[in-house]
N, C-alpha and C positions, 0 to 999 in steps of 0.2 A: 138494753143494758144490764138487764135482771136475767135476761138469757145466758149472756156473756159470764156474768157474775158465777151464774149455776154451774154452769161447766167447768171454771175455774174452780170451783171450789171443789168439784168432784174430781179433777183433773189433778189438784194438788193431796183429795182423799186417797185415791189411786196409788199417788206415790210413795204415800206413809205406810196401806197395808203393804206395797211391792219392798220395801225398805226393811219393813218386820219381817215380812217371810224371808231375807236374806239373812235378816240376824238370828233367827230359828232355825236356816237352813247352817248357817255356820256353827251354831252351837250342835247340829246335828238333831234337832226337834224336826225331821221332817215331815210327820203331819201337820203339827203348826204351819210351817212355810209352806206346805202345800193348799193349807185352808186360806194362808192370807195372800198368797199370789194367785189363787184363783178369785177372790173376790176381786184384787184391782183388775184381774183382766177382763172381768165382768163391767166393771164400770167403763176401763177404755173401750171395751167394745160398743157400751150405751152411749160415748160421749165423742164416739170417732178417733180416737186417738192411737193411729197406727203404728208410729213410734213407740209408743208405752206398750201396746199389744204385742208390737216382737220383742222387744226386750223380755216384759212378763214372760212370753214364751218359750223365750232361751233359760231364762231361770228355771221354769217347769221343769224343763229340759234337763236339767241338772240334779234335781229333786229325783227324777224320774231314776237317771243314770246311778246316785247314788243307793237308792232302792234296790237296783237292780234288775228294772224294769227297761231293757233298753230297747225294746221296740216303742215304747211310749216315750221316751227319750230321743230316739230317732224323729221320728214323726214332729213333736215338738220345735226340734233343732229345724226341720225343712220347712213348718209353717212360719217359723220366725225368719229364715233367711230369704224365701220368700216377700215375705213382707218388706225387709231392709232392702231388698232388688227391684221392688216396687216403688219404692219411694226416695231410691237412690243414695242411700245412706250406705257408704262404702265402709264405715268401721263396723258397723253392725253386722253386713256381710261377713265379714273376716273374721268377728267374734264366731259369727252362726256357722261358719266355717271349720275354725278351729274346734269348737263343741260336738261336731257330726263328725270329726276326726277322732276324737277320746273314744266314743263311741264305737266306731270300727277297732279301735285298736282294743278295746274291751272285748269285741269279738272274734280277736286273734287276726284283723285281714289289715295286716300292716300295708299292703301298698294301697287301698281306701284309704286308710288313714292318714300315709305320706302325702298321696294326691291331694286331701281336701287340708294340710299343715301346709304344702307346698302355694296352694292357691290363698291362702290366708295371709301366710306370709308376705307374698308377691303385696297384697294391698294394703299391707302394714307399712310395708319400706315405701309405698308410692304414695302413701298420705303422712309419712315421717313420724310414725306413731312408734316410738321406740320401745314402749312395754309390749307392745303387742307382737314388734320382733322379737323378743325374749322371750316373751310366750312361746311362742310359734317353733324358736328356736330351740327351746326344753323339749318338747311334743316330738320335733324330728329328732333330737338326743335319744330320744327314748326309743324311737324304732332303730334307730342306729344300735343302739343297747343288745335289744331285744334280737337282732341280729347279728349280736355278736362283733358288731364294728366299735372295737374300744374306742380308737384314737378320732374315729369321727364323733364318737358320742361323747367324748373330754373337750373336744374343741367347742362343739354346741354348747356343754354346761357351764365350761369356763366362759364364754361369750356371754351365757344369761348372767350369772354371777355378777360379772365387772359391770352390766347395764344395773342390775337390782343393788348391789354397792353403791354405785354413784347416787341411786336417785331414795337411796334408804328404804327401800320395800323388806321390811324384814321378815315375811312371811315366803315370799319370793327365795331371799336367799337362801331360808333354811332349804327349801324345795330344793334348787340347786347343789347344795352342801350334799344334802340326802342320795342326789343323783351321781354327784363325783364317787360318794363313797360307793354305790352299787359298780361304778367304773373299775376303781380299785378292787373290791373284794373278785371283780370279772378276771381280774389280772392277777388274781392270788395275793397282793398285798394287805392281807388282813389288818394289820397295825395301821395303816390309812385310811382303810374301810371304818373301823372303829372311831377312829379319831371324826373323822366326817359325819359320821352318822349320830356321834354323842353332840358335836356343835350344830348340829341342825335338829336336835331332841331337845337342846336347850332351849332353842330359838323358839320351839313351837310351844315348850311349856311356858316360856315366859310371854307369849302374845295367848295362850289360851286355845290353841287350835290344834283341837282334840282328833281330827284325822292326820293332821299333819305326826301326833305323837304317836300315834297307832302306826304308822307306816315307819317311823323310825325307830320303834322296838320290836317290830317286826325284822327291818334288815338288821340290829343288831343281833337278831336271836339265830339271825342265817349266818354271821360271822362267826359267831360261837359253835354254829351246828359247824363249818366247814370246821374249826379247831378241834372239833371231837367232845367239847364242852357241850355234853346233852342235857346236863342241867341248866345250864345258863340258858342254854338254849329256848329249853320247855321254859322257863320262867318269864322270858322275856316273849315268847309266843303269844303265851296264857294273859298277859298285861295286853298285846296286842288285842287280842279277840275279845275281850273284857270289854275295849273301849269299841270295837267295830260293832259288838251286837247294840252296847248302849245306844249308837249312833246311827242304827239300820242299814249301815253300809255291809250289806251280803257279799257283794265281790270282794272285800277285806277280811270279813268272814270266812269264806270257801279258802281264799289263801290261809289262812293261819289257820285253820283245820287240817289243811294239808301238810303246812308246815311242818304241825305237831304230829300229824300221822307219819311224817317221814322222820321225826327226830323218834318215836315209838319204834320204828322200825331199825333204825340204825340200832337203839339198844336192846334188840331182841324181844319185845312185848309184839308180839304179831297180832295178837287178839286186839287189841287198844289202838294197834295202828291201823288194822284195816274198818276198825269202827268209826275211826276218825276220817280215813280218806273216803270211806264211803259216802260220810257226810257231807265232804267237801265234794265230791264227785254229783252228788244228788242237787245241791247249791248250783255248783256251775252249769249243769243241766237249766236249771228252774230260771237262772238268769240269760240262759241263751250264750255264755261267756264261750269264747275260743283261746286257742292260740297255747302261750306255754302252760301256765298254771295247769286249765283241765287235761292235757295232753302229760305233765309230769305224776298228776294222782294216775291219770290213766294206768300208765307204765309204772306204777308204784302198786298200784293194788295186782297187775299181772303176776310182776312177781313175787307179790305175798302168794299166792295160788288162792285156791278155793280152801276154805276153812274142813279142816279136817272132822268126819261125822264120829 
């Protein structure tokens, strides 16, 4: 009885550490998040709590992805997936597959990302998990968006928004609104794009989601950039960059440095543009990111040419 009580106490301690780790993650305090999650994982290993280990490994993967360490993120999500498969936890398998898809998307490997999202979606449908279906529909929408399939992306995002409005999930509603804003921007409907990004920003501010605020601000900056309002674009990019720096989101930092570089290039300040774009390029390389972001920066630097001596 004493041993069982001790194991139960340790399980509760690990759960509390894991919950605190997630709180710190959401606040952008990645070092503290990692510290608490690793402590939880140590206890879960000690008591043989495989389900707990799998969940914590997945959460650590999210921390590493936020930092831009995609290799470590992939490693932890794969370990999480292996344990979920071993214990036949279908929901956990779907979540790990979705998280792996995010890593591949950040690397620019959309084919691999889509493969993981579709596997995850099939499991969520099989077990009747509406929230998981919405999450992976949104991920698939982003794959379509990055490929230029705006109609398919919009269908996915509207399906996501409908589910999250029904269950009153504000964070996910905000994300879906922001994604719809990207669709409208892709079509050149900047008025609707701005409207959706502002709605998303307001919700992210209301619930205190700093990552969401940064992404909405960056998206609004892109709308102003498309309109030719470089002053407003720069203002929003800098606000977004400040948040990304504070929460340690290197991928977000690279994106906003690239946006600022493009804004300065369009305004004719070649020196500042080149400096910012080079900073963005270096960050993308350090992260191991691929796809549209790094390619856009590479092309922009190529257009600027070599600095005059």
